[in-house]
Every structure is written in structure tokens, then in C-alpha cells.
C-alpha positions in Angstrom: -42.7 -38.0 -41.5 -39.6 -40.1 -39.7 -36.3 -38.6 -40.1 -33.4 -41.2 -40.8 -29.9 -41.8 -39.7 -28.4 -39.5 -42.8 -31.1 -36.5 -42.1 -30.7 -36.0 -38.0 -27.6 -33.3 -37.9 -26.0 -34.8 -35.1 -23.0 -33.2 -33.2 -19.7 -33.5 -34.4 -17.8 -35.5 -33.2 -13.9 -35.5 -33.4 -11.6 -38.6 -32.1 -7.7 -37.6 -31.1 -5.7 -40.3 -30.8 -1.6 -40.6 -29.5 1.0 -42.4 -30.5 4.2 -43.7 -30.0 6.6 -46.6 -31.9 3.2 -48.9 -32.1 2.9 -48.2 -36.0 0.5 -52.1 -36.2 -1.4 -50.6 -32.8 -2.1 -47.7 -34.9 -2.6 -48.9 -38.1 -5.5 -51.5 -36.6 -7.1 -47.9 -34.2 -7.1 -45.5 -37.9 -8.4 -47.9 -39.9 -11.5 -49.0 -37.4 -11.5 -45.2 -36.6 -12.4 -44.3 -40.6 -14.5 -47.5 -40.6 -17.0 -45.3 -38.3 -19.4 -43.8 -40.7 -18.6 -39.9 -41.1 -22.2 -38.5 -40.0 -21.1 -40.8 -36.5 -17.1 -39.0 -36.7 -16.0 -35.9 -38.1 -12.3 -36.3 -37.9 -9.7 -38.6 -36.6 -6.5 -36.4 -35.6 -2.9 -38.4 -35.0 -0.6 -36.8 -32.6 2.6 -38.8 -33.7 4.5 -38.6 -30.6 8.4 -38.5 -32.4 7.6 -42.4 -33.7 10.5 -44.0 -35.4 9.1 -46.7 -36.9 8.0 -45.5 -40.1 4.5 -44.2 -38.4 5.2 -41.1 -40.6 5.6 -42.3 -43.8 1.9 -44.9 -42.9 0.2 -41.6 -42.0 1.7 -39.7 -44.8 0.2 -42.3 -47.4 -3.1 -42.3 -46.1 -5.5 -40.6 -48.7 -9.3 -40.3 -46.4 -9.4 -36.4 -45.8 -11.1 -37.3 -41.8 -7.5 -38.0 -41.1 -5.3 -34.9 -39.8 -1.9 -35.7 -38.8 0.3 -33.7 -36.3 3.6 -34.6 -35.3 5.9 -34.1 -32.5 9.8 -33.9 -32.7 9.9 -34.8 -29.0 7.8 -37.5 -27.4 5.5 -35.4 -24.8 4.2 -38.5 -23.1 1.1 -39.7 -23.4 -0.3 -36.1 -21.5 1.5 -34.4 -23.4 0.3 -35.7 -27.0 -3.5 -35.4 -25.4 -3.1 -32.2 -24.5 -1.4 -31.0 -28.1 -4.0 -33.2 -29.9 -7.0 -31.6 -28.0 -5.7 -28.3 -27.9 -4.8 -29.2 -32.3 -8.8 -30.3 -32.6 -9.6 -27.4 -30.7 -8.2 -24.7 -32.8 -8.6 -26.4 -36.2 -11.9 -29.0 -36.4 -14.2 -27.4 -34.6 -15.9 -30.0 -32.7 -18.8 -30.3 -30.5 -17.5 -33.4 -28.6 -13.6 -35.1 -28.7 -13.3 -38.6 -28.0 -9.2 -40.0 -26.6 -8.1 -43.0 -27.5 -4.4 -44.6 -27.3 -3.5 -45.9 -30.0 -3.9 -49.7 -28.9 -7.7 -48.8 -28.4 -10.2 -48.4 -30.8 -14.0 -47.9 -30.9 -16.2 -51.2 -31.4 -18.1 -50.9 -34.9 -21.3 -48.5 -33.9 -19.8 -47.7 -30.9 -19.8 -43.7 -32.2 -23.6 -44.8 -32.9 -24.6 -45.4 -30.1 -23.1 -42.6 -28.5 -25.0 -40.0 -30.4 -28.1 -41.7 -29.2 -27.9 -41.4 -26.1 -29.5 -38.4 -24.3 -26.4 -35.9 -22.9 -28.6 -33.1 -21.9 -26.7 -32.5 -17.7 -23.1 -34.5 -19.2 -19.9 -32.7 -20.2 -18.5 -35.9 -20.4 -18.7 -39.7 -20.9 -17.0 -42.6 -20.7 -17.3 -45.6 -23.0 -17.2 -49.5 -21.4 -13.7 -50.8 -22.5 -12.7 -54.7 -22.8 -10.1 -56.5 -24.1 -10.5 -58.2 -26.9 -11.3 -61.1 -25.8 -14.1 -59.9 -24.2 -13.2 -59.4 -20.5 -13.8 -56.1 -19.1 -9.9 -53.9 -19.4 -9.2 -53.2 -15.5 -7.2 -50.6 -16.0 -10.0 -48.3 -18.0 -12.9 -49.2 -15.9 -14.8 -45.8 -14.8 -14.5 -45.0 -11.0 -16.4 -43.6 -8.1 -14.7 -41.6 -5.6 -15.1 -42.8 -2.2 -14.6 -40.1 -0.2 -17.4 -38.1 -2.6 -20.1 -41.0 -1.1 -20.6 -42.4 2.0 -21.9 -45.9 0.8 -19.0 -46.4 -1.5 -16.9 -45.7 1.1 -18.4 -47.9 3.0 -18.3 -50.2 0.8 -14.1 -50.1 0.5 -13.5 -49.8 4.0 -15.3 -53.1 4.2 -13.3 -54.7 2.2 -14.4 -54.2 -1.1 -11.3 -53.1 -2.8 -11.0 -51.6 -6.1 -14.4 -53.1 -7.0 -16.1 -51.1 -4.3 -15.5 -48.0 -6.2 -15.1 -49.0 -9.9 -17.3 -50.3 -12.5 -18.1 -53.6 -13.0 -19.6 -56.6 -14.6 -22.9 -55.5 -12.9 -22.5 -51.8 -14.6 -21.4 -53.2 -17.7 -24.8 -55.5 -18.3 -27.6 -52.4 -17.1 -28.1 -50.3 -20.0 -28.8 -47.0 -19.1 -26.9 -43.9 -18.8 -25.5 -43.1 -15.1 -22.8 -40.5 -13.2 -19.4 -42.0 -12.7 -16.5 -39.5 -11.0 -13.8 -40.5 -13.3 -12.7 -42.4 -16.2 -9.4 -42.9 -18.4 -8.1 -42.0 -21.7 -9.7 -44.9 -24.0 -13.1 -43.6 -24.5 -13.4 -40.9 -23.0 -15.6 -38.2 -24.6 -15.8 -34.8 -23.7 -17.5 -31.5 -25.1 -15.5 -28.8 -26.6 -17.6 -26.1 -24.3 -16.3 -27.6 -21.4 -12.8 -27.3 -22.4 -13.5 -24.2 -23.3 -13.8 -23.7 -19.6 -11.5 -26.0 -17.8 -8.6 -26.0 -20.3 -6.0 -29.2 -21.3 -4.7 -31.9 -19.1 -1.2 -30.9 -18.0 1.0 -31.9 -20.6 4.0 -31.9 -17.6 2.3 -35.2 -16.3 3.8 -36.7 -18.8 2.2 -40.6 -18.3 0.1 -42.0 -15.4 -2.7 -40.9 -14.5 -2.9 -38.0 -16.4 -6.8 -39.1 -17.8 -8.1 -39.7 -13.7 -6.7 -36.4 -12.7 -8.0 -35.0 -15.8 -11.5 -36.3 -15.4 -11.6 -35.9 -11.2 -11.2 -32.7 -11.6 -13.7 -31.7 -14.0 -16.0 -33.9 -11.7 -14.6 -31.9 -8.6 -15.5 -28.4 -10.8 -19.0 -29.4 -11.0 -19.2 -31.2 -14.2 -21.0 -34.2 -14.8 -19.1 -37.1 -16.6 -21.7 -40.3 -17.7 -21.1 -43.9 -18.9 -23.7 -46.0 -20.4 -22.0 -49.5 -21.9 -23.9 -49.4 -25.0 -20.8 -47.5 -26.1 -17.6 -50.4 -26.7 -14.1 -50.1 -26.8 -11.5 -52.2 -27.2 -8.1 -52.3 -25.8 -5.6 -54.3 -27.1 -3.0 -53.4 -23.8 -0.7 -55.7 -22.4 0.5 -53.1 -20.1 0.6 -55.2 -16.8 1.8 -58.5 -16.0 1.3 -60.6 -13.5 4.3 -62.5 -13.4 6.5 -59.0 -13.1 5.6 -56.7 -10.5 8.5 -54.1 -11.4 7.9 -50.6 -13.1 9.5 -50.8 -16.6 11.2 -49.1 -17.6 12.4 -48.2 -14.3 12.5 -43.8 -15.0 8.3 -44.9 -15.3 8.6 -45.1 -11.4 9.0 -41.2 -10.7 5.9 -40.5 -12.6 3.8 -43.9 -10.9 4.0 -42.3 -7.7 4.4 -38.4 -8.2 0.8 -38.3 -10.3 -0.5 -40.5 -8.1 -0.2 -38.3 -5.0 -1.1 -35.8 -7.4 -4.7 -37.3 -7.8 -5.0 -38.6 -4.0 -4.9 -35.2 -2.9 -7.5 -34.0 -5.1 -9.5 -37.1 -4.4 -9.1 -37.0 -0.6 -9.4 -34.3 1.0 -9.0 -33.5 4.4 -8.2 -37.4 4.5 -4.9 -36.9 2.3 -2.8 -37.3 5.3 -4.1 -40.8 6.5 -3.8 -42.4 2.7 -0.7 -40.7 2.3 0.6 -42.4 5.4 -1.2 -45.9 4.4 0.1 -45.9 1.4 3.7 -44.3 1.0 5.3 -47.3 3.0 3.3 -50.0 0.9 4.9 -47.9 -2.0 8.3 -48.4 -0.2 8.1 -52.5 0.1 8.2 -52.4 -3.9 11.8 -51.5 -3.6 11.9 -56.1 -2.9 10.7 -56.2 -6.4 14.5 -53.8 -7.7 17.5 -56.1 -7.2 20.7 -53.9 -8.1 18.3 -50.7 -8.8 17.5 -49.7 -5.4 19.6 -47.0 -5.1 17.9 -45.5 -8.3 14.1 -46.6 -7.5 14.5 -44.5 -3.9 15.9 -41.6 -5.6 12.9 -41.7 -8.0 10.6 -42.3 -5.1 11.8 -39.6 -3.3 11.8 -36.9 -6.4 8.4 -38.0 -6.7 7.4 -37.7 -2.7 9.2 -33.8 -3.2 7.1 -33.3 -6.4 4.2 -34.7 -5.5 3.7 -33.5 -2.4 4.1 -30.0 -3.6 1.7 -30.8 -6.6 4.9 -29.8 -8.6 5.1 -30.7 -12.4 8.1 -28.5 -13.6 11.2 -31.6 -13.0 12.5 -32.0 -16.7 12.1 -35.2 -18.1 15.6 -35.2 -18.8 16.5 -34.5 -14.8 14.5 -38.2 -14.4 16.4 -40.0 -17.2 19.9 -38.4 -15.5 19.2 -40.2 -12.6 18.6 -43.7 -14.2 21.4 -43.2 -16.2 23.7 -41.8 -13.3 27.0 -43.9 -13.7 28.1 -43.0 -10.2 25.0 -44.6 -8.6 26.6 -47.5 -6.9 23.8 -50.2 -6.4 
């Protein structure tokens, strides 16, 4: 007797989505998630990060029993939202796996069926293949190898391979088969519940930028395996980065970007941290040329990020970061 898909008992998968002020994108994502069969996706948990654009009202009108909503009174950032969502899912929804995503990212049809079809024995996490709506690979969501853990990858990087030397590219996205990677983004990232019980949640104090790489690379460093297979496809309708404007906007994000990169680099580089620091800090300071009229504020944010990043400190209040940008006494 051959079992049909409906007769196969699948591990319980729960999706966690973090949203802030992007109701049209969230609507598309929630609909795409709820279009996945119930056998493939047990529940959809949405963390509303203090949105004021009608998100709460729209979510309250939805009738699908699989939809669970958690409202935060404050904007916790992506890191805080994912930590809150994953914790709530673990405490109330009894998942075997949790898959996380931003509000502008969603699974393609059949993505979760493809995930359940994989033999995930020996893997504690999984990274989906993420593309833009036009089908091109999403640069910010390419799974990565840590070159400092792999001699061949490090050699390719040093020989001028750039990001392509340690991020998966078109070849890997076109080659079927499950393989291990070292880090992933929080767009289509699956993690076992038992791994969360062992290692905890993303640090909510990271707020945004790099929290996904820090979390996933920390899992790998602790001995967990993260897999990738291009059969599990996600779409990311993102326009975060602009070639025309190299600045980080709004300005306060300069702090989180650089602080969190320093924390990530310490995890990734080990004994090579100081040489990497000496290489990148001057490059980051060269960004000053892109901030006419804001250079003093940029330098104050950068100095704070450098201090906190080197100390591994994530306790600086968000209000203190905003105060630097809003300080009327700063003369540019």
C-alpha cells in the first residue's frame, strides 16, 4: 500500500512573520502563506511591530484559524520582532520547525511541500533559495560560507572572488541537492524547535541588520548544521538597497549596521578579527563623503557603534541612538 500525501504525518511547521508599516506587502505575504495546504503549514504567526497603517484592523478581520497575531506596543525592530514571534510560537503553537520571514517575503507555491520532501536528518536549520519577483537571485538573502572556516573558500576570497567566493550563486541555485552552509538570512530560514530550546532566540537588542547572520552563524559555530536546497523557493519583493543612493537611511541605522557587523565579524573571523578590523574600519569611514551636512552625526553614531561592537555590547537604548540624530546642538 502506498501512502498519499494526506496520509503522511509531517513535522509541524509554523511560520513567523514580522511586520512594521507595510500593510500591502503583509497582505500579499499572509495570503501566500495561508494558500499553502494545512498539511504543509500548521500556523501563521504575525508580529505587528507597532504599525499605525491599518495593519491591526486588517489582521483582526481575517478569519483563517491558522492565523495568530501578536501585537507589540513598541517597534522592536526585526531582531526583537523575530525573537518575540519565535518565543510565542514555541510557547503556544507546539512547532517541530519554525520558518521566519519579513513582511515583504513569502514562499512560492509548493515551497513547504518541497521542504517536507527533504530528508533533514542531521540538519538543525535550513535556508531557502530566495529570488526577486523577476526571478533573479536576491543578493541580500544568499546563504553563505564562512571563509575563515574553509581554506578553499578563503583562498578564493583572497584571490579576488569577492562576495561570490563565499555566498551561494547561480550554480548552487541551479543544482539540486541538499548541502550544508554556514549562515543564512531570516527570509525563508527554517529552524528546529529543539535547536531553539538548546540555543535560545535571536538577541532582540540587535534591533536590525545582521541579526540573522549572527544567529545562524552562531548556530553553526556551536555545532549545528544548516542546509540549503534550491527546491524550496521564496520570493523577496525588496527594494532596501539603492545603487543610486549609497547612504544608509534613515541616518540612525548607521549605528546598528556597523555595530552588528563588528559583532558578526568577531564570530566569523576568530583570530583574524584584528586584521579584518584594520581593513574595514577605514573603508567604513570613507562613507563620510556620502553624508554632506550630516558628517558629525555620522561620526558620533559610528564611534558609538565601534565602541559597542568591539565590546559586544547590545544594551545601548534605541532612544539614545535616536537622540544623536535629533541633537539640535550638533553643528555640521
